[in-house]
N, C-alpha and C positions, 0 to 999 in steps of 0.2 A: 503494500500499500504505499509506503514511503517513497519508493522509486517512482511509482505512478505520479504522486503529487509533484515530485522534482521535475519529471518530464512535462507535466502539465504547466508548471511554472515557467520552465524554459521555452515551451512552445508559446505561451502567452507573451513572453518577453520578446520573442522575435515576430510573432504574427501581428500583434496590435500596431507596433511601429511600421511594419510592412504595409499594413492597410492605410495608415495614416499618411505614409509617404506617397503611396499610389494617388490618394486623394488630392494631397497638396500639389504634386507634379502635374496632375490634370488640370488644376486651376492655374498653376504658374504656366503651364505649357500653352494653354489657350490664350492666356493674356499676353505671353510673349510672342505668339505668332501674330497677333494683331499689332503688337508694338513694332515688331520687325518689318511689317508692311509699310508702316509709316516712316520708320527710322532704321534702316538696315545696319547702321553703324553700332547698333546696340547688341549685335549678336554675341560679343564676349560676355557682356553683362548677363544676357539670357542664359548662356551656358552655365555660368556660375549660379544663378539663381535656381535653375533646375537641378544642379548637382548638390545644393546645400541640404535639401530634405534627406538625401541619400544617408547622411551621417546618423539619422535616427536609426535606421536599419542596422548600421554598423554598430552603433552602441547597444542595440538590441541583441546583437550576436555576442558582444563582449559580456552583457549581463547573463545571458543564457549560459555562457561558458562559466562564469562564476557560479552560478546555481548549480550546474552539473558537477563542476570540479570541486 
């Protein structure tokens, strides 16, 4: 039972940030596409803004590793 709860905690630590990252990137991506149509010079900024939510998933992996280990 203890191992199952540890696995569930690790799954939640990765799953919830992954869903939140997908939602955030969908909003940022659609806004970025509109901004790039008007100002193409913002492409570097938009790449950074789309990449920032990815850190939530990476931190979720770290937390899952700490839970399991």
